[in-house]
N, C-alpha and C positions, 0 to 999 in steps of 0.2 A: 308342700308340692305348689309351684308356682304355674299357672295356666297362662299362656299368652293369647291374644286375640289379633289376627292379624299383623303381627310383627316379623319382619325380616330376621331369620336367626342363622346364626353360622354353628361352626362346631364347638365354639367356647362358649356357647350362650348357657349364663348362669354356672358358668365353670372358670370365671375369672377369679385372679389371685383377690384374695380379701373378700369375695362376694359370699355374706352369712348364707348358710343352707337350712336355718330355723327361724331367721327373722325376717320380717318383711322388707323389702326394696322396691326402689320402682325398676322397670325393666334396665331405662335408662335415662339420664339427665339429673336434673335437682329435685330433692324431696325435704321439707323440712316438717313444721308442727301437723301431726294428726287433727283431723277437723272432722264433725259429724258423725262419731261413733253412734251405732244403731244397732240393733237386732231387730228384725224383721221379717216375717214369714221364713224362717228357718235359715236366714242369713246374717251373718255379722257384715255390717257395712263400714268400710276404713274408707274415708274421704283423705286428703292430705293437701297440704301446700307443694304445689308442682309449678314447675318452670319447663316447659318442652323444648325452649331451643337452645340452652346452654347450661353447664353445669355450674354455672354461677348463678347466685342469687337474682333474679329477674321478675318480669311481669309474672304476677302470680295466679295462677290457676287452681281448680280443685281438681285432683288425681281420684282415680277411685277404684276399690277392688273389694271383691267380698268373698267371704268363706262361711263354711259349715261348721268350721272346728276351731277357731282362731289360729291356725296354723298353717292350714292349706289354703291359699290363696289365690283367685282368678282376677286378674288385670282386665278392668272395661274401661271404656273410652273416658276421655275426659268429662267431666259432670258440669263443671262451670267455668266460663270462659270470661275474661276480661270484657268490659264494653264501654259504653259512653261515661257511665258513671265512676268507673276505674278500674282495679285490679281487685281480684276477690281474696281477700284476705281470711283468716280463720275465723272458724264458727262452729254451729252444732245442727245437728237434723233432729226433730222430734216426729213421731208417729201422732197425727191430728185423728183420733180415733172418732169423734163427734162432728168431724168437718166443722169446727170452730171458725174456718178461714171462710167456706163457703166454695173451696175448692174444688171439691170432690162430689158434687150433687147428691150429697146426702151421705155418702160412704166415708172410706178413710182414705189416707195417703200420708207421703212423706213430706214434711216441710222443713227446708233448710234456712238456717239465720245467720248471717254471714256478715262480715265488713266490705263494703266498697271503699278503696283507698286512690284518692286522686292527687296524687302529691303529697303534702300534708293534711288534706282534706280527709276525715275518715266517717263514714256514716254506716248506719245498720239498714240491711235489705233483707228479703226473703225472695226464694224460689219453692216451686213447688213438683212434685213428681206422682204420676197417676200410675207408673209401672212399676213399681218396686225400685225406683232410683234409677232405671237405665235411660231416662230421657228426663229434663229438667226446663220449667218454662219460669223466667222470672217476673215477679208481681210488677203489673204496670205502674203501680203507687210508690214504688221506690224512690227515694230510702224511706223504711218505716220510723227509723230514730235520725233525726237531723242534728248536725254537730252542734253542740251546745258553746264550743269556744275552747275546746280541750284538743292539743295536739295529738295525744295517746288516748284514743278513744275505740277500744276494738275488741274483736274476740269474744263475742256474745255465747254464753252458756244458756240454753235453755230448758228448764223442765216444766212438769205440769205439775203444781202443789195442791194435792187432794184437798186438804183441810179448808183453802180458800176457793178452790175450785177456780183456780185462774193459772194462765202461764207466768211462769216468773224467769227473768232475763238477769244475769250477774255480768258485769261487762267491766272489762279495764278501762280504768281513767287515769293514766298518771302512775301513781304511787299510791293507789287508792281502787277501790271496785265500787261500780255503783249498780244498784238493783231496781229494775221495771217490772211492773205488771200488765198485763193484757188479758181481755176477754177471747181475743181472735186472732192474734200474732200480727195483727196489722196497726192498732193503736196500742200505743205504749205510754204507762204513766211512770213517770220517776217516783220512787217512795223512799229510798234510804240510801246511804252510802257506808263503807266501812274502808278502814286502814289506816288514816291520817295518824301517822305516829306510831303504826304497829308493825311487828315482827322485820324481816331484814328489807333493808330500804335503797340499798347501794344503788340499784338498778331501777329499771322500769317495769311495772308490775302486768303481766301478761298472762293470756289462756286461763282464766280462772274455770273453776268447775265447783259444783255444788251438789252435795247428794246427802241421804241421811245413813247410817248405821248403825245398828242395833250391836249394844255391848254382849259380849260372846258370853260373860258370867251373870250381868244384871239384867240383860233384856232391856235395858233402856235404851230409847233410840236417842242419836244425837245428830248434829247436820257438821260435815267436813267440809270444809272450804280451801282446796289446794289451789295454788297461785305461781305461776312462773316469776321467775326475774331474772332479766338476761344480763346482769353481772351481781358479784357480791354472792354467788353459791357456795357450797360449803366446801368445794375443791377449787374455788375459782371460776371465773366467769358465768357459765348459766346454770339454774339451779331450780327447784320447786320445793315452796315452803307450804305449810298446810295449818290451818287452825282449826279446832273443834269447840264447838258450840253451840248455841240454839238458834232456830230460824223460826219465826212466825209466817214465813211469806212475805213481809215486808222488811224487816231487821234482823240481820245477824248479830247475835250477842256472844263473844268469844268468852272461852273459861280460863284460859292464860294470862299471863301478864303482857304488858305491852313490849316488854323487852325479852321475852322469850321467843327464840325460833325453832321450829321444829322442821326438818327436812324429811321429804318423802323418800330421797335417796340421796346420800352422800359422798356417791361417785362424780365424776366430771361429765359424764354423758347423760344425762337423764333429765329431760327438759320438756316443757309444755304439755305435760300427762293430761291425757283426758280419758273419761270413764264412759262406757257404753250405757246407752239408756235401753231400758223394756228388755235387759236379759233375763231370760227365765231362772226361776228360783230364786228372784230378789238378789243375786250375785251381784256385786261391784267388782267388773272388770275394768283395769286401766291399761293403757298402752303409752309410752312415751317416746319422743323423738331421742334416738341415742346419737347426741352429737353436743356440742357447745358451741356457741358464737363467737369464742374466742379465736377458732381454728377452722370452722365449719367451712368456708370458702375453700380451704386449703387440702383438705385430706384428701389423700393420693390414690383414688380409686377411680375406675373407669370400666365402662362408659357411663355408670351412675354414680350419684353422690349422696351419701347419707341411709339409713337402716333406722326401723321402728326398735324398740326394745321389745323383749318376749312379754306378751299378756300377763297380767298378776292379779291376782283376788286380793281386794282389799276386807279386812277384817279390823272390828275394834276391840280391845281389850283393857284390862286395868293392870298395872303393873307398878309396884311398891305405891298403891295408892293414888297413881294419877293415869289417867285414861291415853291411849297412843294408838295408832293404827298400825297394823302388822299386816305383813305381804308377803306373799308366796306364789310361785309359778301356777297358771291354771293346772287344774287336774289333767286336762287334756293332753299336756306335755308328756304324762306317762304312757300315752299310746305309740310314743316312738321310740320307746327303750328296744334294743335289738334283742337284748339279753336279761337275764336275772344272774350277774356275777356274785359270786361267793364273797363273803366279806373278810376281811383280813384286820388281825389285832397286832402292833406291835410298839415297840418303845424307840423313841427319838431321842437322842442325846448330842451334846454338842461337840462331842469328838470325832463323830461319824456322820454322814449324810445316807438317808434313806433313799434309793433312786428306784422309780417304778416307767415302766414302759408309759408312755401317752397313747390312748388308743385312737384309731381315725377319728377326725372331726366331724360333725359336732359330738361334743360328750359331757356327761353331767358327773362331777366329783362330789361325793358325798362321805364324811367322817364325823366322829364325835372325838374332841380333843381335849383331853385333862392337864392342867399347868403342871401336876408332877411337882417336882423341884425348881422348874424352867422359870425365865424370866418372861422369854418369847417362844413361840412356835411360828416357825416360818413354813411357806410352801411356795414352790415356783412351778408354773406351767411353762410350755413352749420354749423349753430348755434345749439348746442345741450349739454344737460349736462353741463360739465367741458370744452367743446371744446368750445372756442368763435370764431372760424369758421375762415373765409376769409375776411377779412376788406380791403375795398375800400373807398376813401374820397376826396373830393376834398377841398382844402386849399384855399379859396378867398383871405386872405390877401398876401399869397404866390404865386398865380397863379400857383398852381402844382395839379395834379393827382398822388394820393398815392395807394400803395397796403401793405397790411402786412400779410406774412405767419409768424405765432410766435407757432403755435402747430401741433405737428404732432406724434403720439403714436408709429410711425415708428422710428424716431430718426436716420436717415441713414446717414446724411451727415452733417458736419457744415456748410457749404455753401448753404443750403436750407431754412433756416427762416432768415427773414428781412426784412425790408422796401424798397420798390422800387418804383422811382418816375419819373414822367415826366412832363416838361413845357406844361403851357398852355398860351393861349394868355393874354397879359398884360392887367390888367384891366376889363376883363370880370365877368360880375357876374351872369349870366345863361347859364348851358350847357344840351344838350339831353346826356343821357348816354345809352348805350347799355351795358348788362353783360350778357354773354352766357356761362351756366354752364355745365359741364357735369360730368361725374362719378370722373374724376382727373384732372379736370381744369377749368380754369375762364379766359375769354378773354372779354376784355372791351376796347370801343370804344367812343371817345366822341371828342370835339371840331370840329365838322362837318368832322369827319374821318380823322382830322390832327394826334391826338393821340390814339394810341393802346399800351395796356399792356398784354401780354399772359404770363401764370404762370400756372405751374402743380399746382395741390392743392389735398393732401390725406387727405380727411377727415376721423374724428372718425368713427367708424361703429355703425349706429343707425337707429332705425326704421323710425324716422322723424326728421327733423330739421325744422330750422326758420329762417326768414329774419327779421333784425334787422334794424332800423336807428334813429340815433340821430344826435343833432345839438350841438356844441361847442360854446360858447360866445354868445349866443343869439337864434333868430329862423330862421329857413329856410322853404321854400316853395317848396311843391312836387307836380307835376301836371302830369297828363295823365301816371299816374302809371299802369303798367299793366304788367304781370308775363304770358307766355304762356306756356305750356308742347310743347314739341316737339317729333315727333312720331320717336323712335330708327330706326337706318337703320343696322341692324341685324337681324340675324335670328339664331334659332337652327336648326340644319341639321341633318338628321338620326337619328332622335329619335324615 
């Protein structure tokens, strides 16, 4: 449910074509990176890069929304505006529990750490809120970190490091990240950097994050360092890689080789991911910008542009002797199921297609697939008329999950169509698939959460759609097939 405050609405409010119903979107105008994700006093805060005067990228503000369940969002007024130091680029928010800043008269409050951008000059600044994020005051001593002569010097993520009892900042600096420490969020000391020669390097590194995760089997704590890259992602354009290693409050030491690249999501539209701090139960929940810089300015939605991914919970497991991050949609999504449909079991072969009715959007499709004698098993959603829909498939012979966007009546970008792949575990013949569809997106999870593909999809306009399954090169078995409609998280206001 998206609630609005003081916005003039029409009969089409939140019913526009392509408007997601379970994903966060701004009411209107432009949005990109999620910022300042924090849980505080019963509310999840989502700040985001926002330009209120045009649908295209322009002078950045911090938009703001809050939620009690990660799915039902209330729009709040703009939190941070550009000023004499420049635009307000990405950053983070922390709870200053012990008033290390001195802003809160010995009590607690929220502190935002963000990039001030004035042309090519980027510096780090802070602001604080005494009323649960409803109003903000910028620190008179900004910037708190001056630019050391680096053009791309931005996107501070700050955490409290218990072992050293200091604030720690990880900051994007070209094609690497830098670490700073502080006792009070005002005075910062450079302590190390990481990334020269590591991982994917085609584009500029952006929007870093850092957090600990415990291995589900061993209980050992490791540190995860996700980093966005604005070009050279797994499906082309933007992407989010991650490193696993150790961190002592000053230095990050990776456990993988320099050449190895691990992607948090293999789809075309999962960028600038950030995690919520201070979440109860030590859950690590992330949200990403569901778009790609190759065509972000051209996506044909109106009166808004861009959406966030569904929130996902991350965990750490060991697979074939290697630690990796796994993810699944947050358990709160279960509350949106309208019913518990009976599961089906059927065989798919290469001589005929299995056709099922596609329910009303949004919905989740779940099934277990087994290779049988087939080489590939393919499914398609949003099938209607001349539109073959959005294709997803598993190639058992090559151990890959793939998706294909080949049709859009909009034709807005040469970078939109394509086939995008994710590697699966070698030699496996059965998989559990979860496919979540909204009005303009498809998110797929498989391989026990090790693989995710997130993609925008702009279906043709139709009264109804079908789901089609077919096998290639033999027969495949589908079991526990079920489709659940999901309740929209929006409402019409002031009608």
